[in-house]
N, C-alpha and C positions, 0 to 999 in steps of 0.2 A: 735691783732691790736696793732697799732703802733701809737702815740700821744695822742692829746685827747681823751675826750668821743665822738661817730657817734649818734649824729642820726636818729630813723629808720626813714624812706624814702628817707634817700639821701644818696647819692652812698658818699661808696667813694675810693683812688685812684684804688684800681682794681679792682670796676667797676663789681665785681660780684652780682644780688641777694641777695637783703634787706630786711631781713626777722626781725620783729619787732612788738611789742605788735599794738593792734586793734588803742589805740587811746597813743598820750602822743609819752611818748620819751623811750628810754634805759639805761642805759648807765654801761657797761659793764667794772669793775673796777680792779683790784686785783695780785698780791703777792706779797705784802711787801707794804712798804710806800702809802701811798696817799699824793700828793698834797696842798697843799688849792686848789689851778685854781682846783682841778677835787671836792673840794668841795663846790664849790664858784659854779661851773658851778650845778651843781646839783639840790642845793638850787634852783639854779634862773630860771630851767623845771621846778622843781616846785610850784615853787610863790612865788618865793621868798622871802620880807620880809610875805605874806598872806600866805607862805606856811603851808603845812596841814605835815608830815613830821611823819611815821614809820617806826621805824627801832626793826627786830624782829631778832632778834640777838640768834637762838637756835643750830643752828648752832656752835654756840662757845661753850670752855671744859670747866668742868664745874656743875656738877646737874644745878647748877643757872645764867647763863652768864645773864649782867649787857646792855649788850652796849652801854657801861659806854664813851668807848672811839667816839666808833661811837657817839652819843649825845654830845656832847661836841668838837665835831669834826665841825658836822652839826647846832651849835647856835654862832661859833665862826664865821661860815660861812656865819652869818645871819639867821638860820631858827630860830624865835618867838616860834612854838609852833609846839615841836617830843615831839610822846607816844611812851614809848617800849611795847611792844606786842608779850608776850615772851609761849609757853607751850610746854611739849614735848609727853602731849597724843590729839590725835587723838580724841578722846574722848571732851576733851573740844574746841577745838580747832574749830569739827562739834557745836559748836552752837555760834547759832546769837546776841549772846551777846561775846564771843570774840571778833569775824569778826566788830561789828559794826562800832570801827576807823574806818577800813580798805575805810569803806565805805563810808568817807569823807573826805580822805587823797587824797594828793596830786604827795606825790613821798614815792615811799616805798623802806626802806637803808637794805642790809641784810652784813648782817660781814663775815668778813670767821670762817671760822671754817671746823668740818668734815662737809658737805654741805648731807652727808646721812641723816643725824638730820629731816634735811627740809622736806624728803622723808617721813621718816618716821615717823611727826609730822602732815604733811599735808595736802600728799596725801590726792583724796578723798573728802578732807572738804568743807569746810562753808566758808571756813578761804584762801586758797587759790581756788575758786572760784572769794573774793573776790579783790586779788591779780592780 
């Protein structure tokens, strides 16, 4: 994809079929540093100053990735409520209490890293169902 984020349901220059979330918007970004316009657009799509964003840093390196850079970028872009949700234990991810923050989230951000860690932790769990 070139340019900025493409909203699900809106054709891009390619004119091919668009597949996205059943509701809301999908912002796919990666491969390096993101400019402030990407963070600002994500926050706007999530509700602006009333957004409730969950950062899931599980793909990150180290035993306890913090998602601190994503949290800082989201807050700088205008998000006022940002929480971090992380586990690498599928048993924990399959509990209602762990997945609860996602029920009221208006945006979910997955920072980069080894994406397979997301599959290992969340496949088939209540957490994934809420996303």
